[in-house]
N, C-alpha and C positions, 0 to 999 in steps of 0.2 A: 439457097436452101440453108439458112443459118438460124440458129437459135442464139439470141444475144445473151452474153454472160451478164451477170448482175451481182451487185453487192448489196446486202441487206443486214439489218439488225435482227437478232433472234426473235424479237417480238413480232416483226412484220410478217404478213401473210398476204400473198398476191399471186395473180396469174402470170405465167410465162407461156410461150407457145413455140411450136415448131411450124414454120411456114414451108409447105411442100409445093406451093403453086408454081415454082420454076421447073419442077420435074414431073408434075402430073399433067396428063392430057386433059383437054377440055371435056367436061362431063364425067371424068373419073372421080370417084369418091373414096374416102377413107372408110374401109370396112372393119378394121380392127386396129388396136394399138397395144403397145407394151411400154410402160414407164418404169425405168430403173434408176435408182439413186445409190451412189456409193460415196463414202467419206474419203478423206485423204489417205487412209490406210488400206482402202479397197474393200472395206466391210460394207455389205449391202444394208442400206438404211432407208429404203423406199417407204416403209411404213411410218417412219419418223419425220422425214422432211417433205413428203408429198401428202397432201390431203386426199385420202382415198376416194372420197365422194366427188372430187372436183373434175376429173377429166371430161372434156367435151370437145366436139368437132364443130367448127364453123367453116364451111366450104372446104378449103384445102389447108386449113390450119388445125393443129391438134393442141388444145390448151390443157394446162395442168396448174393447180395452185400449189405453190411452195410455202412452207411454214417452218417455224422453229429453227433448229440448227445451233451448233456450238462453234465458236471461233476456233478452238483448238482442233476441231475435226474438219475444218474448212481448208481448202475449197471442196465443195461437194460436186461430183460430176453427175449431171442429170442426162439421161439418154431417153429420147423419145423415138420409138420404132413404130412404123405403121405398115399395114398391108392394105393395098387398094382393092377395089372391086374387080380390077383387071389382073390381080395377082402380083402386081409390082410391090417390092419391099423397099422402103426408104428409112433412113435413120439420121437424126441430128443429135449433137451433144452440146452441152453448155456447162460452164462452171458457175457455181453459186458460192460467193464468198460471204462469210459472216464477219462483220466488223462491229465491235462494240467500242464506243469512244470513251 
């Protein structure tokens, strides 16, 4: 149950995901999610680095599109939390580093 950390440039915008297939039972589905992003000072920046229209579920994976970001505020910590239809709660974290060459 790992979300791969990634390094991107501020211009780039793409999907990352949390894979919950190793902890969910067969037939269990993702019922709800919460996406939280904080910068390297702990300030909540979800509305800045996460595309708010992007979250979607594909089987046992929760996807979200990351965007923007500043190298000085990097790494960003992205947390994906889900609640399943069986009431189980799971969470994964990842670091998103911004690097301008």
